[in-house]
C-alpha positions as CSV (number, residue, x, y, z in Angstrom):
1,M,11.3,-6.3,-13.4
2,F,10.2,-2.8,-12.4
3,T,8.5,-4.2,-9.3
4,E,11.7,-6.0,-8.2
5,I,13.8,-2.9,-8.5
6,F,11.1,-0.7,-6.8
7,V,10.6,-3.0,-3.8
8,K,14.4,-3.6,-3.3
9,T,14.6,-0.2,-1.6
10,T,12.4,0.0,1.5
11,A,12.4,3.8,1.2
12,N,10.3,3.6,-2.0
13,V,7.5,1.6,-0.3
14,S,7.8,3.9,2.7
15,L,7.2,6.9,0.4
16,L,4.1,5.2,-0.9
17,L,2.9,4.5,2.6
18,G,3.5,8.2,3.4
19,L,1.3,9.3,0.6
20,L,-1.6,7.5,2.2
21,E,-1.6,10.2,4.9
22,V,-2.8,12.7,2.2
23,Y,-6.6,12.8,2.3
24,D,-7.0,13.7,-1.4
25,F,-9.1,11.0,-3.2
26,Y,-6.9,10.7,-6.3
27,V,-3.6,10.4,-4.3
28,R,-5.0,7.7,-2.1
29,Y,-6.8,5.8,-4.9
30,H,-3.7,5.7,-7.2
31,T,-1.4,4.8,-4.3
32,V,-3.7,1.8,-3.4
33,T,-3.7,0.8,-7.0
34,L,0.1,0.9,-7.2
35,L,0.4,-1.1,-4.0
36,T,-2.0,-3.7,-5.4
37,L,0.2,-4.1,-8.5
38,L,3.3,-4.4,-6.4
39,L,1.6,-6.9,-4.2
40,E,0.5,-9.1,-7.1
41,N,4.1,-9.2,-8.4
42,R,6.2,-9.4,-5.3
43,P,4.0,-10.2,-2.3
44,K,6.8,-11.3,0.2
45,Q,9.1,-8.4,-0.6
46,L,6.3,-5.9,-0.3
47,Q,5.2,-7.5,3.0
48,A,8.7,-7.2,4.4
49,C,8.9,-3.5,3.4
50,I,5.5,-2.7,4.9
51,L,6.5,-4.4,8.2
52,E,9.8,-2.5,8.3
53,S,8.0,0.8,7.9
54,P,7.2,2.4,11.3
55,L,3.5,3.1,10.5
56,G,3.1,0.9,7.5
57,V,0.4,-1.4,8.9
58,S,-1.6,1.3,10.7
59,R,-1.7,3.4,7.5
60,L,-3.1,0.5,5.6
61,I,-5.7,-0.3,8.3
62,D,-6.7,3.4,8.3
63,L,-7.7,3.0,4.6
64,L,-10.4,0.5,5.7
65,D,-12.1,3.3,7.6
66,D,-12.1,5.7,4.7
67,K,-15.6,7.1,4.0
68,R,-15.0,6.8,0.3
69,E,-16.2,3.5,-1.1
70,A,-13.6,3.3,-3.9
71,I,-10.7,3.6,-1.4
72,R,-12.2,1.0,0.9
73,N,-12.9,-1.4,-1.9
74,G,-9.5,-0.9,-3.5
75,T,-7.9,-1.8,-0.1
76,R,-10.0,-4.9,0.2
77,S,-9.5,-6.0,-3.3
78,C,-5.7,-5.9,-3.1
79,N,-5.9,-8.4,-0.2
80,L,-3.5,-6.4,2.0
81,K,-5.2,-8.0,5.1
82,E,-4.1,-11.4,3.9
83,Y,-0.4,-10.4,3.9
84,L,-0.3,-8.5,7.2
């Protein structure tokens, strides 16, 4: 239920995508974790929100180039590539 309410507003997902600009490990790691949980519960709605966000896709792709293994693996494990 929380996921449905959270994803209804595109601004919420845009805020999360904006947090991905921060290079701090913990901010990025927990943002990726939250996006993974949202993706597991509401994949189509999250995909729509990401595609509506101006830099949504590019920010997610940038995570794959992160030098920290935990961030890269978190991005891969949430299967974001499959939905974009």
